[in-house]
N, C-alpha and C positions, 0 to 999 in steps of 0.2 A: 211500317217505314224504316225502321232501325236497320234491318238487314239490307234493304235496298240502298241505304246511305253507303254501306261498305262497297255495294257494286259501282256506286256512283265515285267512290273513292278509286276504285280499280280503274275504271274509264278515265278518271282525270289523271292518273300517273301515265297511262298511254298516251292520251292527248299532250300531256306536258313533255313526254319523252320526244315526241314526233315534232311538235310545235316549237318548243322553246330553245331547244339545243342545251339546256342545263344538264349537269350531271344527275343521274338517275337518283343518287342517294339524297340530293338535295330536294329533289321532287318528291320522294318518298316522305320524307321528314315533313316537308310542308303540308302535303295532303293528309297525312297522318295527324298533325296537329290541328289541322282544320276540321277533319272529320270528328275527332275527339272533342273538339270545342263545341261544334253543333250538337253533338250527342248529348253533352252535359248541359248546355243551355235549354235544350227541350225536355230535359228531366229524364231521357232514355237510360242513361247509365249514371253510376255514383262517381264522383271525383276520386274517391278513395282506392278504387279499383286500380288505377294507373300505378300505385305505389309498388305493384309487382314488377313494373318495367326495370328498375336498377338492378334487382336480383336477377332477373332473366337475363339481362346483359352481361353482368358479371358472370353467371354460371355459362353463358355462352362463350366468353372469352377464356374460360379455364379450359377449354377442350384441348387436349394435346394434340389432336390433328391440327390445329390452327397454327401450331409452331412450324409446320412444314411450308406454310404459305411465304414467309419472307425468305426461307431458303431456297425454295424453287424459283422465287422471284430473282434471287441473287444469280442462281445458274443461269436463267435466261438473260439476265443483264451482262453477265461476264461474257456469254456466247456471243451477244451481239456487240459488245466493245472489242473483244480481242479477235483477231483475224483467223480464228479457228473455223468459223463457218465458211468463209471464203476457201481455205485449205481444204475441208472435207468436199465441198462442191468440185473443186478442182482435182481432188484425188478420184472422185466418182467419174469424172470426165476421162481422167487418164486410164482408169480401169477399163473404160469402153473401147479404148484403142481408136478413137475418132470416128466410131460408127454413129450414124444420124440418130439411132435411138438412145445414145449415151446421155445426152442432156437432158431430156425428158425424165429418163429414169432416175438420174442422179438427183433432179430437183425433187422428185417424189420420194426418194428415199430420205433426203435431207429433211423434207417436212416431217416423215415419219419418226426421224431421229430427234430432231429438236422441238417438234411441236409439243411434246408433252411437257417441256420445260419453260417454254416461251410465255405460258400463261394463256392470255385471251387469244381470240382469233384475229383481232385487230393486231396486237402486237406480233403475232406469227406472221401475218400477211405482210407487215412492213418489214419485217425482218429478212423474210424470204425475197421480197421484191428487191431489197438492196443487195442482196448477195448472189441471187440466181439470174436476175434479170440480164446484168451485163453479159454473162456467159451464154444465155439463150439469144441474145441479139447478135454476138458474135458469130453464132452459126445460122444466122438468117431465118431463124423461127419467127412467124409471123406474129404481129402484135396481139391480134386476138388470141391466138394459141397460147402466147405467153401469159396473158392475163388469165386465161382459163386454167392453165397448168398451175400457176402459182396459187390461184384461188383455191384448187382442189387440194394441193398440197398444205395449204394454211390450215384447212379443216381436219387434217388427219390427227392433230393433237386433241380433237374433241374424243376420239374414239380410242386411240392407241394409249395403253396404260403404261405407266401410272401418272397421267396427266393430272393437272390441277382440277381440272373440269371433273374427271372420274372421282378424284378425291373428294371433292366437295359434293358432288351429286351422291356418292356413296353414303356420306354423313347426313345428307337430305333424306335419302332413301331410308336409312336407318330410323331416323325420326318418324317419317310418314308411316312406315311399316309397322312401328310400336303403337301409333295411334289408331292404327286400322285393326290391329289384333285387340287392343283394348276395347275398342267400339264394338267388335264382332263376338268377342268371346273365344275366339280360335285360339288354339294351342300350337305354336310353331316357334322355330328358331328363327330370330330376327336377323334379317339380311345386313351384311356388313360390307365396308368397302373392299375388302379383298374378294368377297362374292362378286361384286361388280367387276373387278379387274379380271377375274378368271372369265366372267360370263362375255365380256368385250373382246377377248383375245381372238377367238375364231372369227367373228365377224369382221373385225379390224384386219386381220391377215387375209380374209377373202377379198375384201374391198380393195386392199392395197395391191394384190396379185391382179385384180381386174384392171385397176388404173394402169398399172405397169403394161399389161397387155394392150390396152387402148393406146397408150401413148407410143408403144412400140410400132403398132401396126400404122399409126398415123405418121410417124416419122419416115416409115419405110415408103409410104405412098406419096409423100411430099417431094417435089422435084425441086432440085437445086439447093437441098439443104448441104451445108458446108460439112465436110469431114475433117475439120480443124482438129490437131492433135494438140494435147495439154502437156507442156513441159513441167515437170516437178523435180525438184532437187530431193537428194536423198533425206535431208532433214524434214522436207515437207511431207514425204512418204512416212516417215517415223512418227512425226507429229499427228498426221491424219489417223494412222493405224492406232496409235496409242489413244487418241481422243474418242474413237469409235469404238474400241473395246472397253474403255473405261465407262462410257456412257451406256453402252449396250448391257454391261455388267450390273450397273446400277438399276436400270429400268427392268431387266430381267430378275434381279434379286427382289425387288418390291412386288413385282407381278406375281412371282411365285411364293411370297410370303417368307422368303429367307431373313429380310429384315424389314423394319417399319419405314413408311415414308419419310419421316422426319429424320431417321439416321440416313437414309439414302441421300436425302437433300444436303445435310450436314457435310457428307463425305464429297457430294459433288461440288458444292461450292468451294471448300477447302481444296480439293484436287484441281479445280479449274484455276484458282488464285495460285497454287503452287507451278502448275503448267505456265500460267502466263508470266509468272515472275521468272522461272527458270529459261523460259524461251526469250525473254526480253520484251515481250509485248505488253506487258502489264506495268505501265509507269504510274506516277502519282496522279496524272489528269484522268487517265482511264480508270483508275480505282476510283476516284471520287465521282466520275461520271457513273459507275455502275453501282455504286452505293446510291447516288441520287435516284437513279431509275428504280432500285430496290425499295426505297422508302417511299416513292411515289406511288409505286404499284400496291405495294402493302398497305399503305394509307388508305387508297382508293378501295381495296377490297374490304378492309375492315369497316371503313365508313359505309360502304354499301350493305354489309352485313347487318351492322348495328341499325341502319335505316330500315332494312328489310324486316329485322325483327321488331321494332316498334310499329311498323305498318301491319304486320300480320297479327300482332298483339291486338291493336284497335280493329283489325278486321274481324276476329275471333270474338272480341267482347260485343260486337254488334250483332254477331249470330249470322254473318254473312256465309261463313264457311258451311254451316248446316244448310243454308238456303241453297248452295252450289252443289252440295252433296245429294240433297233431294232431287234437283234437276238432273244430275249425272246419273242417279240411280233410276230415273225413269227413261233412260235412253233405251231405245229399241235394240234387239240383238243380243241380250244378256251380256256375259263378261267381255266377249269381242267388241261389242257396240260402245260399251262404256270406255274400253281402253282406246279404240279409235277416236273416240270423240276428245278424250284427254289429249291424245296425241295430236289432234288437228288443232286444239287450242295452243298448244306448245309450238306448233308449226307457224301458226299466224303471229305468236309472239316474237319467234325468231327473225321476224322481217325488220324489227326495230329494237330489240333488245339483245345485248350480247349473252353468252352462254351464264356468266356469273350472276347476271341481273335475272334470268330465269329460274335459275336455281335457288337464289336467295328470296325470291319473290314469288314466283309462280308455282314452284314445285311443292312448297308447304301447303298451298289452297287446293290444288287439284289432285294430288297425288294420293292423300289418304282415301278419298272416295274411291280412285281406282283400284287400290289395294284392298278395299273392303271387298270388292267383287272378284279380283284376280289374285290366285293363291300364289303364283310365281312371281316374286318380287324382282328377281333377277332378269326375267324376261322382260318385264315393264321397264326396268332401267335401260336395258341395252336398246330396247325399242325407242326409248325417249333420246339416247345417244344418238341412234341412226337419223331419227327425224330432225334433231338439231342440226346434224350435219348437212342433211339435205336442204333444209331451208335456208341455211347460210349461202347455199350456192344457188338458189333459185332466182333468175333474172325477174324483175329489174331490181327488187329490193333486197336481195339476198345480202347479209352482212359482210361475208368474207368478198363477195364480188365487188360490192361498192368501195370496201377498204382497198382491194387490190387496184381497182380502177384508179383511185386517188392517188395510190402510192406509185403507180407505174409511170415511168418517163414518156411511154408511146401511148397514144390515145387509139381506141378503135371502136366502130360503132357497136351498140349494144346488141344489135342483130347478128354481127359476126362473132361476137363473144358468146352469145346463147347458142348458136350453131356449133362452136367449138366445145362447149360445155356439154351439149346434148348426149354424146356416148356416156360421160361420167355420170350425168344425172339418171341416165337408163339404168346403169349399172348399179347405182344407189338404190334406186327404187326397187329393182329386183331383189337386192339383198333384203331391203324392209320387208317385201313379200315374202321371200323365203323365211325370215325369222318369225314372221306371223304365223306362217303356215307349219313351220317346224321350230317349236320352242327349244327342241334339243340342240340347236346350234349354239344356244347360249350357255350349254352344260357339255362341254367338250370332254368331261370325264364319264360321261355316261349316267351321272346321278341327276336326272332331270328332276326328281322330287325330292331333292337333298334338303331344300330348305321350304319346300311348299308346305302351306298350312294345312293342319290336320282339321277334322270335322270338330265342331263346338263339343266340348266336354260338359256333362252335366255335374251337379254339386257332388252328386254321389261318386262320380267317376274320380272327380279331384280328390275327395276323400280318400278313396280306396289306393289310388296312387300315392297320396302322402303315406298312407299306413305302409304301403309295400317299400318305400324308401326309408322308413324307420328301422333302425338295428333291432334285431330280435332281442327278447328280455334274457338277462343272464340267468342260467340254471344253477342252483346253489346245490353243492352235493349232500346227500343225506348223510349226516354224521352220526345219527343215531341219538339216544338220550344222553343227555350230560352225564359225565363220569365225576362221581365225588370223592 
C-alpha cells in the first residue's frame, strides 16, 4: 500500500495543477505533507526519517549552478523592460529589405536569441507577443499565422543552449545518471550540463533552419502580404548590432565551454544595465520593475525547487520510485521501448506543466529507470528536450500555444491555428524520429560513445584497475655493506 500512496500523491499533484489553478509549488508542498502524514499515521514510515529534509534542501541550495538563475532572470527582465527587443526585431525587418519573408524570419531569429534568457516558455511567449505581434500585424500576417509563428519562436528557448531549461535539465540529468550508475554498477563518466549543451546544438540548428524554410515558403505563397520597409536610425543599427554581438558572444561562450553559465549571466546582466544606462533607456522606474521581475521569477523557481525536493523525498521514502522503475523495466522493446515510454509520460505532462515543473518534479522520478537501460545519457536528454518542445505546441492544450493565444491581441479559431502549426509540428516530429534513429546527431563531434556507459566491472577488475593506478614502488640502490 505504501508505494501506491506515492502514486496517488503524483495523481493528486496533476489534478491539483489542472483543477485549482494554484501555484504548482504550493500543491507539491501540500500533497507531500498530506502523504507523509498519512504514512506516519498508518505506521508505514518513521517520523525521524524526515529530519533529512533540511540537510537535503541546504545541500541543494549550495549548488553553484543555481547562482545563474537570478542572473539569467535579470537578463530576461532587462530585455523585456528595455526597448532592445523591439530594436532587434526592427533591425531584422530592415535587413530583409521589405521582403514578405523578412517578418517571420526576424521573429524566429529573435526567439532563438532571446529564448535562452527569458526563462520559462510562458515568459518568452508573452515577451515575443508584445514585441513581435505589432510588426506582424502591420505586414498583414493573418492572426492564425501570427499566433503559430510566435508560439514556435517561444519554444526555441527550450532547445537553444544555454537556456535556463538546458541548465536545469543538465543538472537533473547528472543526478539521475549518478543514481542509474550506482544502481547498475556500470562504470562511466557522468553526464554534465556541458554535454547536454553540445548535444542540443545540432538538433536546435536543424529545427531552426526548418522553421525558417517553412516560414519563408509560406510568406511567398501568401497573397497580399505587405512589403513595408522599416526605417531605422544609425543609432538603432549600432544598438542592434552591439546587442546581438554581445548576446551571441555570451551564448556561444557558454555553449562552447569558454566560460561558465554563472559568469556569462553576470556579464550579460551587467552589460545590459550599462547599455540601458548609456542609451538613456534605463531609468529608475524600469530598473525597479526589472528587479521586481527578477526577484519574482527567482523566488518562484526556488520555491518550486524546494517543493519538488520535498515531494520527491517523500515519494522515494514510500518506495514509489522503485515501483515505477519496475513497471518501466517491464516495458517491451528493450532500451528503445523504455525510452519511448518515458518520453510519452513527459509529453503528457507537458500539456499541464511548464518545463521547470517537469524538470524539478518528473525528471527525478522517471529518468533514473530510463538511464539504467539507456547508455547514452546525452541522447536521452536531447530527446527529452525535443519532446518537451513538441508537446508545448500540440493543440489544443500545448502550453506555449495556450499562452500565446491568451497574450495575443487578435483571436483566431483553434482549427486555423492548428492548420498553421501543422508544418512546424511535422518538421519537429521528423527531427525527433531522426534523433531516435541516429543518436550520432546528438554527438556532432563524432564521439558518440564519449560518455556511454561501459559494461559492469567485477570486483577483481576494480581491484586490478586500482593497482594499475598506484605508483610503482621506489627501488633503493644497492650500496653494499656498510663501511666502518
